[in-house]
C-alpha positions as CSV (number, residue, x, y, z in Angstrom):
1,M,-23.3,-22.3,29.5
2,P,-25.9,-24.5,31.3
3,T,-29.2,-23.1,32.4
4,Y,-30.4,-23.7,36.0
5,V,-33.8,-23.3,37.5
6,Y,-34.2,-21.5,40.8
7,K,-37.3,-21.2,42.9
8,F,-38.2,-18.2,45.1
9,I,-38.8,-19.7,48.5
10,E,-41.5,-17.2,49.5
11,T,-43.6,-17.1,46.4
12,G,-42.8,-20.5,44.7
13,E,-42.1,-18.7,41.4
14,T,-39.3,-20.0,39.2
15,I,-36.6,-18.3,37.1
16,E,-33.9,-19.7,34.8
17,V,-30.3,-18.5,35.3
18,Q,-27.4,-19.3,33.0
19,Q,-24.3,-20.1,35.0
20,A,-20.9,-21.8,34.4
21,F,-20.3,-25.2,35.9
22,T,-17.8,-23.7,38.2
23,D,-20.1,-21.0,39.6
24,D,-21.6,-21.5,43.1
25,A,-25.4,-22.0,43.4
26,L,-27.3,-18.9,44.1
27,T,-28.9,-18.2,47.5
28,E,-30.5,-14.9,46.5
29,A,-31.7,-13.5,43.2
30,V,-33.5,-10.4,41.9
31,H,-37.2,-10.9,41.5
32,P,-38.1,-10.1,37.8
33,V,-41.4,-8.3,38.7
34,D,-40.6,-6.0,41.6
35,G,-36.7,-6.0,41.5
36,T,-36.2,-7.0,45.1
37,V,-33.5,-9.4,46.2
38,R,-35.2,-12.6,47.6
39,P,-33.9,-15.9,48.8
40,V,-33.9,-18.7,46.2
41,K,-33.4,-22.4,46.1
42,K,-32.0,-24.5,43.3
43,V,-34.5,-26.8,41.6
44,F,-33.2,-30.1,40.2
45,T,-35.0,-31.2,37.1
46,P,-34.6,-34.3,35.0
47,I,-32.5,-33.8,31.9
48,G,-33.7,-34.8,28.4
49,V,-31.3,-37.5,27.1
50,T,-32.1,-39.8,24.3
51,F,-30.0,-43.0,23.9
52,K,-30.1,-44.5,20.4
53,G,-29.0,-48.0,19.5
54,G,-29.0,-51.2,21.4
55,G,-27.5,-52.2,24.7
56,F,-28.4,-49.2,26.9
57,Y,-30.8,-51.1,29.1
58,K,-30.4,-54.5,30.9
59,T,-33.2,-55.9,28.9
60,D,-31.7,-54.8,25.6
61,S,-28.5,-56.8,26.0
62,K,-30.5,-59.9,27.0
63,G,-33.1,-59.5,24.3
64,S,-30.6,-58.9,21.4
65,G,-28.5,-61.9,22.3
66,S,-31.5,-64.3,22.6
67,S,-33.3,-62.9,19.6
68,S,-30.3,-63.3,17.3
69,S,-29.8,-66.9,18.4
70,T,-33.6,-67.6,18.1
71,S,-33.7,-66.2,14.6
72,S,-30.7,-68.2,13.5
73,S,-32.0,-71.4,15.1
74,A,-35.5,-70.7,13.5
75,S,-33.9,-70.5,10.1
76,S,-31.9,-73.6,10.6
77,E,-35.0,-75.5,11.8
78,S,-37.0,-74.5,8.8
79,S,-34.4,-76.1,6.5
80,T,-34.3,-79.4,8.4
81,P,-37.1,-81.9,8.4
82,A,-39.5,-81.9,11.3
83,P,-38.9,-84.7,13.9
84,A,-41.1,-87.8,13.5
85,A,-44.3,-87.9,15.5
86,P,-44.6,-90.6,18.2
87,S,-45.7,-93.9,16.8
88,T,-49.4,-94.7,16.9
89,P,-51.3,-97.6,15.4
90,A,-51.6,-96.9,11.7
91,A,-55.0,-96.6,10.1
92,P,-55.6,-98.8,7.1
93,A,-54.8,-97.0,3.8
94,A,-57.8,-95.8,1.9
95,T,-58.0,-97.2,-1.7
96,P,-59.3,-94.8,-4.3
97,A,-62.7,-95.5,-5.6
98,S,-62.9,-96.0,-9.4
């Protein structure tokens, strides 16, 4: 059964209550210290969810597609010769001194 958090409206204190999904939200609850029935309000808190793996975010799907093509193109570029540099006037070849 899920646990829900309720806040006492008058004091701001919170309690946790286990309820079924089908149960209605509480409007009153027994205060744990003095035992009086007081009005409460349901508190919505973020849940802790961990997504593992790729493709859960918009940036993951873009990054994984481009990185795989980048890595495959990088490996193919390393096996091919580099393109020729633009032609410039050649310097005279140095002759070795004997």
